[in-house]
N, C-alpha and C positions, 0 to 999 in steps of 0.2 A: 675194795673190791674185794668179793666174798669168791671163792671156789665150790663151784658141785664137782662131785666127783662120783663114777661109778665103779666099782670093786669086783673081782671075780675070785670067788674064795671056791676051790675043790679041796676035796678029801687026800689028795695027793701031792698038789703044788702049792707055793706058798701063796697069799692073795696077791693079785695084780690090778695096776689101774685100764681100766678096759675105756673109759672117756672122761673126758673135763669140760669145764666151760668157768671161762672168769667174767663176773659180773659187776657191775656198780650196783649200790644201793642195800638196802638189808635183803637179807636171804628169802627169798622164796620160790616157787613152782615155777616161776617165769621159762621155758625154754627145757624144762624136765621130760617133757614127752619125748622131744627129739633126742634129748641125752640118752632115757634109756633105750630108746629103738637101737640108735647105735652102741649101745654098750651091748646090748642082746644080741646084736648081728656080728660084734667084734667074738663074744665069747662062741658063738656058733660058728665063727670060722677059725677061731682057735683051738675048734675040735670035741666043745662044750656037747654032749651027747643026752645027757637027763634032764628031770626035773630042773629048771631054773625057777627061786622064787625071788623078787624084787621086795627089798624093804626097804621102807622110807620112814621118814617123821612124818609129824601133821603138816608141814609146812608143805608137801605135796600130798596132802589130801584133798583130791580132785578128780573129775569124771575122766579129763584129758590124761591124766598120769595112770589111773588103772585102764583107762583104752590103750595107751600104748602098751602097757603089760601083756594086758591079756593079746594084743592083737599081734604079739612076738610068741604067744604060747605061754606065756610064762605065768607063773602063780606069783600074788601078791600081797603082802603084808605091810600095810601101810597104819600107821598112825592114826588115828580120828580128832580132830577137835570136839571136847565137851559143847556141842550145841546141842539145842531143844531136841532135834530128829535123832541125834545120836544117846541121849540119856534116854528118851522113852523106848528107843530100840533095846537098850540095857534092861532096862525093869522090866523088857517083857520076856528076858533070857531065863530059861530055866536050865536043870541038869541036862534034861531030854534034848532040848532042841539048842544044845551048842558043841562044837567039833574043839577038842582039846590039840594045840598045837605040839609036835614033838619037835624039840632042838638035838637032835642025836648030834655029839660032838661039838657043839656050840664054841665058839672064841670068844 
């Protein structure tokens, strides 16, 4: 069994689990869009009013996961697999067309 967890972290509270799933087999993104939607809904019900960022590893690099985050108004940061399209996009990136990511108070 593998666990999928979604957690909520705020500057004023300890991290808490907002959604969980147990799955058979290898880790994958199966069920992740629903997990993300539920976690974001829970965060809002818990009083989260600011910007929310969904962070995920490369197993969750797919359009359904991005769509689930976007549909709930969240930003997202998902590690991309190094496939040919990603490698080509990195080659096209210059100092003037990229955005730095700031992580204040990162844990």
